N, CA, C and O atoms as a DFTB+ gen file, in Angstrom:
528 C
 N C O
     1  1      14.282       5.278     -12.860
     2  2      13.943       4.121     -12.359
     3  2      13.380       3.965     -14.057
     4  3      13.343       4.842     -14.920
     5  1      12.944       2.406     -14.154
     6  2      12.426       2.502     -15.929
     7  2      11.656       1.152     -15.418
     8  3      11.923       0.296     -14.575
     9  1      10.861       1.312     -16.086
    10  2       9.288       0.000     -16.040
    11  2       8.710       0.007     -17.429
    12  3       8.507       0.907     -18.244
    13  1       8.517      -1.264     -17.430
    14  2       7.722      -1.630     -19.022
    15  2       6.986      -2.755     -18.729
    16  3       7.343      -3.698     -18.022
    17  1       5.900      -2.606     -19.328
    18  2       4.721      -3.581     -19.329
    19  2       4.422      -3.868     -21.135
    20  3       4.233      -3.163     -22.127
    21  1       4.526      -5.450     -20.795
    22  2       4.796      -5.692     -22.474
    23  2       3.313      -6.862     -22.464
    24  3       3.369      -7.750     -21.613
    25  1       2.189      -6.835     -23.291
    26  2       1.516      -7.474     -23.864
    27  2       1.879      -8.768     -23.920
    28  3       2.992      -8.927     -24.421
    29  1       1.249      -9.882     -23.531
    30  2       1.628     -11.497     -23.666
    31  2       0.595     -12.284     -24.396
    32  3       1.003     -13.087     -25.236
    33  1      -0.965     -12.143     -24.149
    34  2      -2.028     -12.617     -24.592
    35  2      -2.898     -12.440     -23.685
    36  3      -2.671     -12.350     -22.479
    37  1      -4.474     -12.352     -24.507
    38  2      -5.976     -12.033     -23.879
    39  2      -5.338     -10.386     -23.464
    40  3      -4.963      -9.449     -24.169
    41  1      -5.468     -10.653     -21.483
    42  2      -5.668      -8.985     -20.727
    43  2      -4.401      -9.550     -20.101
    44  3      -4.381      -8.926     -19.040
    45  1      -3.358     -10.321     -20.093
    46  2      -2.188     -10.998     -19.373
    47  2      -0.746      -9.842     -20.337
    48  3      -0.418      -9.817     -21.523
    49  1      -0.177      -8.958     -18.978
    50  2       0.705      -8.189     -19.167
    51  2       1.994      -8.656     -18.299
    52  3       1.910      -8.974     -17.112
    53  1       3.095      -8.656     -18.985
    54  2       4.382      -8.937     -18.113
    55  2       5.166      -7.456     -18.194
    56  3       5.560      -6.883     -19.210
    57  1       5.282      -6.943     -16.557
    58  2       5.389      -5.681     -16.128
    59  2       7.183      -6.053     -15.819
    60  3       7.495      -7.175     -15.420
    61  1       8.141      -5.078     -16.039
    62  2       9.533      -5.250     -15.689
    63  2       9.986      -3.898     -15.178
    64  3       9.671      -2.826     -15.695
    65  1      10.900      -4.081     -13.909
    66  2      11.242      -2.633     -13.792
    67  2      12.863      -2.957     -14.246
    68  3      13.375      -4.032     -14.559
    69  1      13.378      -1.777     -14.166
    70  2      14.983      -1.972     -14.299
    71  2      15.929      -2.891     -13.813
    72  3      16.971      -3.285     -14.336
    73  1      15.348      -3.209     -12.597
    74  2      16.432      -4.176     -11.940
    75  2      16.188      -5.760     -12.358
    76  3      16.689      -6.777     -11.877
    77  1      15.240      -5.594     -13.422
    78  2      14.924      -7.129     -13.636
    79  2      13.826      -7.661     -13.090
    80  3      13.376      -8.647     -13.674
    81  1      13.126      -7.190     -11.886
    82  2      11.889      -7.760     -11.150
    83  2      10.611      -7.786     -11.559
    84  3      10.107      -6.663     -11.514
    85  1       9.792      -8.742     -11.992
    86  2       8.740      -8.702     -12.716
    87  2       7.604      -9.489     -12.201
    88  3       7.663     -10.633     -11.749
    89  1       6.407      -8.626     -12.343
    90  2       4.940      -9.238     -12.079
    91  2       4.112      -9.693     -13.004
    92  3       4.535      -9.820     -14.153
    93  1       3.094      -9.948     -12.760
    94  2       1.856     -10.325     -13.875
    95  2       0.516      -9.365     -13.723
    96  3      -0.320      -9.436     -12.822
    97  1       0.534      -8.503     -14.774
    98  2      -0.733      -7.676     -14.294
    99  2      -1.866      -8.771     -15.230
   100  3      -1.628      -9.602     -16.107
   101  1      -3.202      -8.310     -14.560
   102  2      -4.326      -8.883     -15.577
   103  2      -5.388      -8.377     -15.523
   104  3      -6.185      -8.456     -14.589
   105  1      -5.523      -7.744     -16.623
   106  2      -7.052      -6.948     -16.875
   107  2      -8.221      -7.679     -16.684
   108  3      -9.283      -7.079     -16.515
   109  1      -8.160      -9.077     -16.688
   110  2      -9.429      -9.924     -16.386
   111  2      -9.685     -10.607     -15.050
   112  3     -10.607     -11.357     -14.729
   113  1      -8.580     -10.138     -14.305
   114  2      -8.619     -10.728     -12.630
   115  2      -8.346     -12.329     -12.807
   116  3      -8.994     -13.044     -12.043
   117  1      -7.470     -12.972     -13.719
   118  2      -7.772     -14.370     -13.741
   119  2      -6.817     -14.677     -13.153
   120  3      -7.011     -15.066     -12.001
   121  1      -5.614     -14.646     -13.587
   122  2      -4.249     -14.771     -13.831
   123  2      -3.467     -13.808     -12.599
   124  3      -2.835     -14.452     -11.762
   125  1      -3.484     -12.632     -12.492
   126  2      -2.796     -11.972     -11.688
   127  2      -3.791     -10.525     -11.326
   128  3      -4.959     -10.422     -11.702
   129  1      -3.286      -9.803     -10.778
   130  2      -3.840      -8.482     -10.007
   131  2      -3.745      -7.489     -11.410
   132  3      -2.861      -7.446     -12.265
   133  1      -4.964      -6.747     -11.294
   134  2      -5.091      -5.652     -12.290
   135  2      -3.899      -4.828     -11.707
   136  3      -3.245      -4.992     -10.676
   137  1      -3.813      -3.720     -12.875
   138  2      -2.541      -2.537     -12.596
   139  2      -2.880      -1.672     -11.133
   140  3      -2.097      -1.241     -10.288
   141  1      -4.782      -1.591     -11.225
   142  2      -5.086      -0.656      -9.735
   143  2      -5.061      -1.567      -8.911
   144  3      -4.484      -1.151      -7.906
   145  1      -5.470      -2.881      -8.766
   146  2      -5.076      -3.697      -7.180
   147  2      -3.420      -3.730      -6.790
   148  3      -2.989      -3.940      -5.656
   149  1      -2.600      -3.472      -7.995
   150  2      -1.539      -3.266      -7.897
   151  2      -0.852      -1.812      -7.056
   152  3       0.008      -1.584      -6.205
   153  1      -1.422      -1.365      -7.546
   154  2      -1.543       0.621      -7.106
   155  2      -1.707       0.094      -5.496
   156  3      -0.763       0.003      -4.711
   157  1      -2.930      -0.187      -5.229
   158  2      -3.435      -0.507      -3.690
   159  2      -2.615      -1.343      -3.098
   160  3      -2.368      -1.212      -1.900
   161  1      -2.097      -2.277      -3.804
   162  2      -1.060      -2.745      -3.030
   163  2       0.326      -2.401      -2.400
   164  3       0.946      -2.789      -1.410
   165  1       0.624      -1.150      -3.803
   166  2       2.084      -0.920      -3.453
   167  2       1.874       0.379      -2.076
   168  3       2.884       0.781      -1.498
   169  1       0.716       0.825      -1.755
   170  2       0.558       1.872      -1.276
   171  2       0.672       0.847       0.230
   172  3       1.480       1.252       1.066
   173  1      -0.121      -0.450       0.563
   174  2       0.232      -1.091       1.495
   175  2       1.534      -1.233       1.901
   176  3       2.002      -0.959       3.006
   177  1       2.027      -1.630       1.042
   178  2       3.662      -1.877       1.096
   179  2       4.249      -0.732       1.444
   180  3       4.901      -0.786       2.487
   181  1       4.202       0.596       0.713
   182  2       4.930       1.474       1.037
   183  2       5.086       1.999       2.516
   184  3       6.082       2.329       3.161
   185  1       3.462       1.949       2.884
   186  2       3.168       2.388       4.071
   187  2       3.981       1.393       5.199
   188  3       4.948       1.899       5.768
   189  1       3.651       0.156       5.489
   190  2       4.013      -0.928       5.938
   191  2       5.701      -0.630       5.749
   192  3       6.103      -0.279       6.858
   193  1       6.573      -0.636       4.994
   194  2       7.877      -0.268       4.986
   195  2       8.381       1.063       5.566
   196  3       9.543       1.002       5.968
   197  1       7.889       2.021       5.674
   198  2       8.192       3.099       6.475
   199  2       7.727       2.793       7.950
   200  3       8.425       3.218       8.870
   201  1       6.716       2.160       8.188
   202  2       6.208       1.568       9.914
   203  2       7.138       1.165      10.508
   204  3       7.676       1.710      11.472
   205  1       7.551      -0.254       9.783
   206  2       8.655      -1.245      10.176
   207  2       9.816      -0.019      10.463
   208  3      10.348       0.267      11.537
   209  1       9.982       0.492       9.357
   210  2      11.533       1.279       9.607
   211  2      11.437       2.038      10.788
   212  3      12.447       1.922      11.482
   213  1      10.552       2.789      11.263
   214  2      10.348       3.804      11.846
   215  2      10.303       3.062      13.307
   216  3      11.123       3.317      14.189
   217  1       9.357       2.216      13.434
   218  2       8.992       1.221      14.479
   219  2      10.515       0.732      15.249
   220  3      10.702       0.765      16.465
   221  1      11.502       0.290      14.237
   222  2      12.677      -0.522      14.209
   223  2      13.506       0.734      14.958
   224  3      14.092       0.395      15.986
   225  1      13.605       1.900      14.634
   226  2      14.209       2.955      15.265
   227  2      14.185       3.433      16.347
   228  3      15.090       4.015      16.944
   229  1      13.042       3.193      16.696
   230  2      12.281       3.699      18.066
   231  2      12.057       2.388      19.091
   232  3      11.254       2.328      20.022
   233  1      12.909       1.457      18.691
   234  2      13.169       0.403      19.232
   235  2      11.529      -0.690      19.938
   236  3      11.455      -1.606      20.758
   237  1      10.419       0.081      19.043
   238  2       9.315      -0.820      19.500
   239  2       9.188      -1.896      19.538
   240  3       9.682      -2.311      18.489
   241  1       8.776      -2.800      20.165
   242  2       8.689      -4.275      20.354
   243  2       7.811      -5.177      19.457
   244  3       7.424      -6.305      19.762
   245  1       7.535      -4.479      18.235
   246  2       6.426      -5.440      17.589
   247  2       7.091      -6.309      17.224
   248  3       8.321      -6.354      17.226
   249  1       6.017      -7.442      16.712
   250  2       6.200      -8.757      16.467
   251  2       5.667      -9.287      15.136
   252  3       6.001     -10.350      14.612
   253  1       4.522      -8.120      14.517
   254  2       4.042      -8.560      13.108
   255  2       3.390      -7.025      12.851
   256  3       3.174      -6.227      13.764
   257  1       3.121      -6.773      11.424
   258  2       2.627      -5.655      10.868
   259  2       1.714      -6.317       9.971
   260  3       2.192      -7.102       9.152
   261  1       0.276      -6.086      10.010
   262  2      -0.238      -6.278       8.465
   263  2      -0.975      -4.836       7.986
   264  3      -1.546      -4.089       8.781
   265  1      -0.878      -4.635       6.815
   266  2      -1.356      -3.389       6.546
   267  2      -2.569      -3.871       5.303
   268  3      -2.418      -4.680       4.387
   269  1      -3.694      -3.114       5.634
   270  2      -4.713      -3.629       4.238
   271  2      -5.565      -2.347       4.103
   272  3      -5.822      -1.476       4.934
   273  1      -6.002      -2.515       2.547
   274  2      -6.781      -1.559       2.053
   275  2      -8.091      -1.533       1.656
   276  3      -8.472      -2.494       0.988
   277  1      -8.965      -0.556       1.939
   278  2     -10.302      -0.790       1.207
   279  2     -10.486       0.321       0.448
   280  3     -10.326       1.405       1.009
   281  1     -10.816       0.295      -0.818
   282  2     -10.973       1.467      -1.662
   283  2     -12.297       1.496      -2.383
   284  3     -13.037       0.545      -2.632
   285  1     -12.458       2.831      -2.684
   286  2     -13.540       2.835      -3.640
   287  2     -13.030       3.579      -4.619
   288  3     -12.094       4.353      -4.415
   289  1     -13.586       3.423      -5.766
   290  2     -13.297       3.923      -7.318
   291  2     -14.192       4.824      -8.088
   292  3     -15.410       4.660      -8.160
   293  1     -13.551       5.754      -8.642
   294  2     -14.925       6.538      -9.459
   295  2     -15.580       6.075      -9.938
   296  3     -15.046       4.998     -10.201
   297  1     -17.215       6.080     -10.614
   298  2     -17.928       5.523     -11.495
   299  2     -17.601       6.060     -12.842
   300  3     -17.910       5.341     -13.792
   301  1     -17.071       7.119     -13.071
   302  2     -16.981       7.632     -14.733
   303  2     -15.116       7.212     -14.761
   304  3     -14.310       7.114     -13.835
   305  1     -14.982       7.067     -16.047
   306  2     -13.407       7.138     -16.418
   307  2     -12.772       8.375     -16.262
   308  3     -13.499       9.138     -16.899
   309  1     -11.848       9.033     -15.794
   310  2     -10.650       7.482     -15.502
   311  2     -11.243       7.069     -14.130
   312  3     -11.880       7.908     -13.493
   313  1     -11.077       5.910     -13.679
   314  2     -11.984       5.483     -12.412
   315  2     -10.940       5.202     -11.093
   316  3     -10.824       4.098     -10.561
   317  1     -10.115       6.578     -10.623
   318  2      -9.245       6.726      -9.951
   319  2      -9.750       6.414      -8.442
   320  3     -10.895       6.801      -8.208
   321  1      -9.059       5.770      -7.384
   322  2      -9.424       5.523      -6.272
   323  2      -9.889       7.223      -5.452
   324  3      -9.336       8.320      -5.523
   325  1     -11.095       6.772      -4.733
   326  2     -11.584       8.253      -4.598
   327  2     -11.896       8.344      -2.954
   328  3     -12.177       9.359      -2.317
   329  1     -11.751       6.888      -2.436
   330  2     -11.685       6.947      -0.902
   331  2     -10.907       5.534      -1.019
   332  3     -10.851       4.731      -1.950
   333  1     -10.096       5.530       0.791
   334  2      -9.322       4.321       0.806
   335  2      -9.056       4.542       2.612
   336  3      -8.813       5.545       3.283
   337  1      -9.173       3.611       2.839
   338  2      -9.254       2.986       4.526
   339  2      -8.598       2.100       4.732
   340  3      -8.999       0.939       4.646
   341  1      -7.054       2.545       5.157
   342  2      -5.959       1.914       5.645
   343  2      -6.216       1.187       7.238
   344  3      -6.731       1.826       8.156
   345  1      -5.739      -0.316       7.379
   346  2      -6.260      -0.694       8.379
   347  2      -4.872      -1.474       8.784
   348  3      -4.467      -2.490       8.220
   349  1      -4.107      -0.682      10.064
   350  2      -2.626      -1.129      10.485
   351  2      -2.888      -1.939      11.508
   352  3      -3.450      -1.364      12.441
   353  1      -2.636      -3.306      11.691
   354  2      -2.668      -4.343      12.544
   355  2      -1.494      -4.925      13.149
   356  3      -0.759      -5.653      12.482
   357  1      -1.232      -4.632      14.498
   358  2       0.381      -4.636      14.868
   359  2       0.129      -5.399      15.926
   360  3      -0.957      -5.313      16.500
   361  1       1.177      -6.326      16.366
   362  2       1.367      -7.150      17.282
   363  2       2.464      -6.662      17.912
   364  3       3.276      -5.963      17.305
   365  1       2.598      -6.973      19.172
   366  2       3.790      -6.902      20.188
   367  2       3.160      -5.856      21.210
   368  3       1.970      -5.562      21.327
   369  1       4.241      -5.370      21.915
   370  2       4.041      -4.307      22.956
   371  2       4.057      -3.418      22.824
   372  3       4.395      -2.731      23.788
   373  1       3.694      -2.716      21.493
   374  2       3.917      -1.410      20.858
   375  2       3.362      -0.189      21.764
   376  3       2.190      -0.365      22.099
   377  1       3.778       0.663      22.098
   378  2       3.077       2.073      22.581
   379  2       2.091       2.693      21.609
   380  3       2.577       2.781      20.481
   381  1       1.294       2.985      21.674
   382  2       0.010       3.193      20.690
   383  2       0.208       4.347      20.323
   384  3       0.099       4.701      19.149
   385  1       0.643       5.369      21.614
   386  2       1.181       6.774      20.892
   387  2       2.238       7.061      19.647
   388  3       2.238       7.798      18.660
   389  1       3.025       6.204      20.151
   390  2       4.236       6.061      19.135
   391  2       3.824       5.273      17.698
   392  3       4.323       5.527      16.601
   393  1       2.897       4.357      17.945
   394  2       2.411       3.817      16.640
   395  2       1.279       4.814      15.915
   396  3       0.969       4.738      14.726
   397  1       0.830       5.586      16.700
   398  2      -0.104       6.336      15.964
   399  2       0.794       7.837      15.314
   400  3       0.265       8.518      14.436
   401  1       1.988       8.146      15.810
   402  2       2.604       9.045      15.503
   403  2       3.543       8.334      14.097
   404  3       3.803       8.923      13.047
   405  1       3.949       6.830      14.494
   406  2       4.390       6.610      13.143
   407  2       3.570       6.498      12.170
   408  3       3.938       6.794      11.033
   409  1       2.366       6.075      12.410
   410  2       1.644       5.686      10.860
   411  2       1.588       7.582      10.114
   412  3       1.770       7.955       8.955
   413  1       1.248       8.431      11.440
   414  2       1.100       9.302      10.608
   415  2       2.183       9.971      10.032
   416  3       1.924      10.693       9.069
   417  1       3.667       9.865      10.519
   418  2       4.666      10.022       9.679
   419  2       4.745       9.506       8.444
   420  3       5.195      10.172       7.512
   421  1       4.248       8.064       8.276
   422  2       4.494       7.599       7.207
   423  2       3.769       8.204       6.035
   424  3       4.310       8.423       4.952
   425  1       2.203       8.521       6.388
   426  2       1.495       8.860       5.568
   427  2       1.449      10.222       5.183
   428  3       0.882      10.495       4.125
   429  1       2.134      11.445       6.115
   430  2       2.203      12.753       5.777
   431  2       3.684      13.093       5.368
   432  3       4.205      14.185       5.143
   433  1       4.113      12.031       5.345
   434  2       6.075      12.721       5.134
   435  2       6.558      11.656       4.291
   436  3       6.608      11.941       3.094
   437  1       6.913      10.538       4.612
   438  2       7.606       9.075       4.122
   439  2       6.572       8.649       2.718
   440  3       7.018       8.971       1.617
   441  1       5.935       8.314       2.744
   442  2       5.206       6.961       1.836
   443  2       4.744       8.160       0.535
   444  3       3.881       9.018       0.725
   445  1       5.405       8.023      -0.593
   446  2       5.642       8.716      -2.027
   447  2       4.111       8.073      -2.825
   448  3       3.427       8.710      -3.626
   449  1       3.807       6.464      -2.274
   450  2       2.562       6.154      -2.952
   451  2       1.256       6.821      -2.204
   452  3       0.162       6.859      -2.767
   453  1       1.422       7.220      -1.198
   454  2       0.238       7.996      -0.693
   455  2       0.278       9.146      -1.014
   456  3      -0.593       9.469      -1.821
   457  1       0.860       9.804      -0.744
   458  2       1.278      11.388      -1.498
   459  2       0.640      11.268      -3.005
   460  3      -0.230      12.043      -3.404
   461  1       1.054      10.452      -3.605
   462  2       0.668      10.546      -5.020
   463  2      -1.219      10.326      -4.957
   464  3      -1.996      11.173      -5.399
   465  1      -1.641       9.039      -4.323
   466  2      -2.927       8.947      -4.318
   467  2      -3.601       9.712      -3.646
   468  3      -4.820       9.565      -3.731
   469  1      -3.066      10.797      -2.743
   470  2      -3.867      11.492      -2.048
   471  2      -4.514      12.698      -2.932
   472  3      -5.500      13.300      -2.506
   473  1      -4.049      12.951      -3.902
   474  2      -4.553      14.224      -5.068
   475  2      -5.816      13.399      -5.594
   476  3      -6.521      14.150      -6.268
   477  1      -6.300      12.207      -5.519
   478  2      -7.794      12.339      -5.811
   479  2      -8.477      11.345      -4.685
   480  3      -9.701      11.218      -4.701
   481  1      -7.592      10.557      -3.591
   482  2      -8.556       9.899      -2.784
   483  2      -8.033      10.522      -1.185
   484  3      -6.931      10.862      -0.755
   485  1      -9.352      10.476      -0.606
   486  2      -9.615      10.591       0.979
   487  2      -9.066       9.301       1.611
   488  3      -9.770       8.292       1.667
   489  1      -7.832       9.332       2.078
   490  2      -6.972       8.608       2.945
   491  2      -7.329       8.585       4.043
   492  3      -7.477       9.760       4.377
   493  1      -7.643       7.742       5.092
   494  2      -8.193       7.535       6.261
   495  2      -7.201       6.157       6.783
   496  3      -6.666       5.348       6.025
   497  1      -7.150       6.163       8.029
   498  2      -6.646       5.012       8.627
   499  2      -6.945       4.822      10.299
   500  3      -7.150       5.695      11.142
   501  1      -6.894       3.438      10.437
   502  2      -7.307       3.108      11.733
   503  2      -6.154       1.829      12.114
   504  3      -5.677       0.954      11.392
   505  1      -5.967       2.117      13.446
   506  2      -4.996       0.748      14.049
   507  2      -5.607       0.018      14.928
   508  3      -6.382       0.419      15.796
   509  1      -5.209      -1.251      14.682
   510  2      -5.945      -2.138      15.712
   511  2      -4.439      -2.924      16.294
   512  3      -3.489      -3.237      15.577
   513  1      -4.502      -3.041      17.162
   514  2      -3.533      -3.569      18.228
   515  2      -3.692      -5.068      18.475
   516  3      -4.238      -5.194      19.572
   517  1      -3.493      -6.036      18.023
   518  2      -3.821      -7.246      18.115
   519  2      -3.246      -7.969      19.410
   520  3      -3.671      -9.117      19.540
   521  1      -2.403      -7.551      20.355
   522  2      -2.438      -7.818      21.690
   523  2      -3.138      -7.532      22.880
   524  3      -3.018      -7.846      24.064
   525  1      -4.070      -6.696      22.065
   526  2      -5.012      -5.228      23.201
   527  2      -5.608      -6.482      23.703
   528  3      -6.454      -6.449      24.596
């Protein structure tokens, strides 16, 4: 895997992966997310991919999933994430135990982003059932 970030102007950077996909980082939060916001969004995306994949394999009848995160950062540099609360909001007639097991599998076994962030952050989660 290869990636690069190229300064454009002010605090704007064009980030590109080896497959040609790109996004804009903005250190000033005007034209795009900061790199740390992208890390947090990546955590949400990584675990969402896992959860959808596992629920699909289990044939759970989900109709929607949103994963959101609320994070705290260290006050001193480097200002790494120290605490992250993930909220999984699932819709559909999903078995609650199945959903809990699925989230634990994502967090403990499959989500690479979570595994990296757990080196500095306490990651907790809650599950909300939209149809409950």
